[in-house]
C-alpha positions in Angstrom: -0.1 0.2 -0.1 1.4 3.1 -1.3 1.3 6.5 0.9 1.5 10.0 -1.0 2.2 13.3 0.6 -1.0 15.4 0.1 -0.6 18.8 -1.5 -3.0 20.1 1.3 -0.4 19.4 3.8 2.1 21.4 1.8 -0.1 24.2 1.3 -0.6 24.3 5.1 3.0 24.5 5.8 3.4 27.2 2.8 0.6 29.3 4.2 2.2 29.1 8.1 5.5 30.2 6.7 4.0 33.3 4.7 2.1 34.5 7.7 3.8 33.4 10.9 7.6 33.9 9.6 9.2 36.7 11.6 12.2 37.0 9.2 10.7 35.4 6.1 12.5 35.5 2.7 12.6 38.3 0.1 10.3 39.2 -2.5 11.8 37.3 -5.0 12.3 34.0 -2.7 8.6 34.1 -1.8 8.1 34.3 -5.6 10.4 31.0 -6.0 8.4 29.2 -3.3 4.9 29.9 -4.6 6.3 28.5 -8.1 7.7 25.7 -6.6 4.3 24.9 -4.4 2.6 25.2 -8.1 5.1 23.0 -9.6 5.0 20.4 -7.0 1.0 20.3 -7.0 1.2 19.7 -11.0 3.7 16.9 -10.2 6.6 18.7 -11.7 9.0 17.0 -9.3 12.5 17.9 -11.1 11.3 21.1 -12.1 10.2 21.6 -8.5 13.8 20.6 -7.4 15.4 23.1 -9.4 13.4 26.0 -8.2 13.8 25.1 -4.8 17.8 24.2 -5.2 17.7 28.3 -6.8 15.7 29.5 -3.7 18.3 27.5 -1.3 21.3 29.3 -2.9 19.8 33.0 -2.7 17.9 32.6 0.7 20.2 30.4 2.6 19.4 32.1 6.0 15.6 32.6 5.9 13.4 30.6 8.3 11.6 28.8 5.2 15.0 26.8 4.2 13.2 24.1 6.4 10.4 24.2 4.5 12.2 24.0 1.1 14.6 21.4 2.3 11.5 19.4 3.3 9.3 20.1 -0.3 12.6 19.2 -2.3 13.2 16.1 -0.2 9.8 15.1 -1.2 10.3 15.8 -4.9 13.6 13.4 -4.7 11.3 10.7 -3.0 9.1 10.9 -5.9 11.7 10.3 -8.4 12.3 6.9 -6.9 15.0 5.0 -5.1 18.0 6.5 -7.2 17.2 9.5 -5.5 16.4 8.5 -1.9 19.8 9.5 -0.6 19.3 13.1 -1.6 15.7 12.8 -0.2 16.9 11.7 3.1 19.5 14.8 3.6 16.9 17.1 2.6 14.7 15.7 5.4 17.4 15.6 8.0 18.1 19.3 6.9 14.5 20.4 7.3 14.6 18.8 10.8 17.7 20.3 11.7 16.6 23.5 10.7 12.9 23.8 11.3 11.6 25.5 14.2 8.0 24.3 13.8 7.2 20.9 15.2 4.7 20.1 12.3 7.4 20.3 10.1 9.9 18.1 11.8 7.1 15.6 12.2 6.4 15.4 8.7 10.1 15.2 7.8 10.3 12.0 10.2 7.3 10.7 8.7 8.9 11.2 5.4 12.3 9.5 6.5 10.1 6.6 8.0 8.8 6.0 4.6 11.9 5.9 2.7 13.3 3.6 5.3 9.8 1.4 4.8 10.4 1.3 0.9 14.0 0.5 0.3 15.1 -2.7 -1.0 15.7 -4.2 1.2 13.5 -2.3 4.1 15.2 -0.9 7.1 12.5 -1.5 9.3 14.5 -0.7 12.6 15.2 2.8 11.1 11.6 3.2 9.8 10.3 2.3 13.6 12.8 5.0 15.1 11.4 7.7 12.7 7.7 6.8 12.9 7.8 6.8 16.8 9.1 10.2 16.7 6.7 11.5 14.2 3.7 10.1 16.2 4.4 12.2 19.2 1.9 15.4 18.9 0.6 14.1 15.6 -3.0 15.3 15.1 -5.8 12.5 14.8 -6.1 12.5 10.9 -4.2 11.6 7.9 -1.3 10.9 7.5 -1.5 9.2 10.9 -3.2 6.2 9.9 -0.5 5.5 7.1 2.1 6.0 10.2 0.2 3.7 12.5 -0.3 1.2 9.9 3.4 1.3 8.6 4.5 1.1 12.4 3.1 -2.0 12.6 4.4 -3.5 9.8 7.6 -2.6 10.4 7.7 -3.8 14.0 6.5 -7.1 12.9 9.1 -7.2 10.3 12.0 -7.3 13.2 10.0 -9.8 15.0 8.3 -7.4 17.8 4.7 -9.0 16.9 3.1 -8.4 20.1 3.8 -4.5 20.0 2.9 -4.3 16.5 -0.5 -4.9 17.6 -0.9 -1.9 19.7 -0.5 0.2 16.5 -2.4 -1.8 14.2 -5.3 -1.5 16.6 -5.0 2.2 17.1 -5.1 2.4 13.1 -8.6 0.3 12.6 -9.9 1.9 15.8 -9.1 5.2 15.1 -9.7 5.4 11.5 -12.3 3.3 10.7 -12.8 4.5 7.0 -8.8 4.4 6.2 -7.7 2.3 3.4 -5.1 1.2 5.8 -7.6 0.0 8.6 -8.7 -3.1 6.2 -4.7 -4.2 6.2 -4.3 -3.4 9.8 -7.3 -5.9 10.9 -6.2 -8.4 8.4 -2.3 -8.1 10.4 -3.6 -7.7 13.7 -2.6 -11.0 15.6 -0.2 -12.0 13.4 3.2 -13.7 14.9 5.3 -15.2 12.1 6.3 -14.7 8.6 5.4 -17.7 6.2 5.8 -18.4 2.4 2.5 -19.0 0.5 2.9 -21.1 -2.5 -0.6 -21.3 -4.0 -4.1 -20.8 -3.6 -6.6 -23.0 -4.9 -10.1 -23.5 -5.3 -9.7 -27.1 -5.6 -8.5 -29.2 -2.4 -7.0 -31.7 -4.5 -4.5 -29.3 -5.8 -3.4 -28.0 -2.7 -3.1 -31.6 -1.0 -0.8 -32.3 -4.1 1.1 -29.3 -3.7 1.5 -30.1 -0.1 3.1 -33.4 -1.1 5.4 -32.1 -3.7 6.8 -29.6 -1.3 7.0 -32.0 1.6 9.0 -34.6 -0.9 11.3 -31.4 -1.5 11.8 -30.9 2.3 9.6 -28.0 2.7 7.1 -28.9 5.7 4.2 -27.6 4.1 0.3 -27.4 5.2 -2.8 -26.3 3.8 -5.7 -24.5 5.1 -9.2 -23.1 4.0 -9.9 -19.4 3.7 -12.8 -17.4 2.8 -12.0 -14.4 0.4 -14.4 -12.2 -1.3 -17.0 -14.9 -0.4 -15.1 -17.6 -2.1 -13.5 -20.5 -0.4 -9.7 -20.8 -1.1 -7.5 -23.7 -0.1 -4.2 -21.7 0.6 -0.7 -23.7 0.8 1.9 -22.4 2.8 5.4 -23.4 4.5 8.2 -22.4 6.9 7.6 -20.0 10.0 9.9 -17.2 10.4 10.4 -14.5 13.1 11.8 -11.7 10.8 11.1 -10.4 7.6 14.9 -10.8 6.8 14.9 -14.6 7.6 11.7 -14.9 5.5 13.6 -13.1 2.7 16.3 -15.8 2.6 13.8 -18.5 2.9 11.9 -17.0 0.1 15.2 -16.8 -1.8 15.7 -20.5 -1.7 11.8 -21.4 -2.3 11.6 -19.3 -5.3 14.3 -21.5 -7.3 11.3 -24.2 -6.8 8.3 -22.0 -7.3 8.7 -18.7 -8.5 5.3 -17.3 -7.5 6.2 -18.0 -3.8 5.4 -14.9 -1.5 5.9 -13.8 2.1 2.8 -13.2 4.3 2.3 -12.5 8.0 0.3 -15.5 9.4 -0.6 -16.9 12.9 1.5 -19.5 14.4 0.8 -22.9 13.1 0.1 -25.3 15.9 
């Protein structure tokens, strides 16, 4: 599930700076910030980054510098993993230079998202950044995304019981959120397993289980109701952390290329 920064958040920060800055940038700098905001709303991320770089060169001591670093960091993040390192530098600069707690929190959220989305994900760092961001965060989006991803990151490093705290806060506090359903599905999970197949026919599921066992993969099947349809799910393995599951997946995909990692209940 992807998270994208709302342009409403960008507009809020921009308006706050224009109204409340004791030492705002000059007129030319304010014009560059307005242009950058319009470019960002139009999803011209490369142009926005160039405009903000010009602003930072021309207005290095203005209070809006933190905002400029944050917005440029968002542009780099939107450009994909190749720009993640640049994005992280900007978010850290925003945190260091900002006097407003709101922009610090949003920069921590953005750092958490990069940790979460990296390949492989850095769940430990994501947990740290998300927890800092949660302090004082209002009960409106993107808090639902932070709660859900924090829960998933905690599962990723084997802190299963703690993850339930944040999943429950997500689906209880944000019942209409797109993250609420996923939070409910992952709540109560205690291990990672490798799912090898899902079949409408029980015979095919049992045949796959037998094949896996012959190849020294201790598999089992279970019936699941999905969208009103009964499916027979074939899974193997139990792993405490996501990294351990990835290693298992690497071995299994040599035999079954469609296998995937899922969070699940412990097998009795």
